[in-house]
C-alpha angles and dihedrals in degrees: 000000000000118000142171120217114208110206119206122227099007118159093359132102095009098311100119128169138158114245090226088061091047091050089051091054090052092048091048091060093049107272113143134211090019120185137152134231115210122333095277097091108272108148121185116200146147126241142155093211122109114264094242091053092045092051094050094044094047095045091051092047093047092047092050096045098044099030096234138103101270120206121181139165124211126212129179122234089256092051091050091050088051092051090052094044093047096053102132095201126085117235109267124171090215094061141059116221119200131191120203123222121193151107121338112286096014090120088070092050091050093048091052092048090048092052091052095048125090109250135221119230110290093003111146139178126193140171118227125167092351092304125113114225125194127194123191135163115266113268095030102077098098096036097051119105091233091050089056091050089058091064094060114128089227089066100043095095093041108053151016128183137213134191109253088242088065090059089053090054092047093051090052090054097043 
């Protein structure tokens, strides 16, 4: 089975790592055909293990090797295709579109937080196929109220996000 692991907090806020080293950690715990996409912690691999076992094994190995609290979320090739296909926003060069990956039900938490937050002009959030998608004009991601909510410590073990363009690159490599 082909998967992509989405690591949270890689190469931001002082947590730096080379993707070749990350791939080596994955290979050392039995993942096969390991490769990375971009430097933001997207690791494609094959495995016959159950996802829950993979997640626990990989988080422990990453935490031990890099001396940080590793959080990652694993999606199958089919799930990644569904995330990309279900994107409710049209492509627009003036906007960034993000999809959130996380624990079961986190899309509902994100939607509720989005509804409570003050919004920038044309900022939108929608749920499609149990994934929360967020679209915001370029240049406003980090300054938006919702963007700041995403950095809460209470969410760090529940979600990570990727620009929709990253999913396109992952699909091409799968």
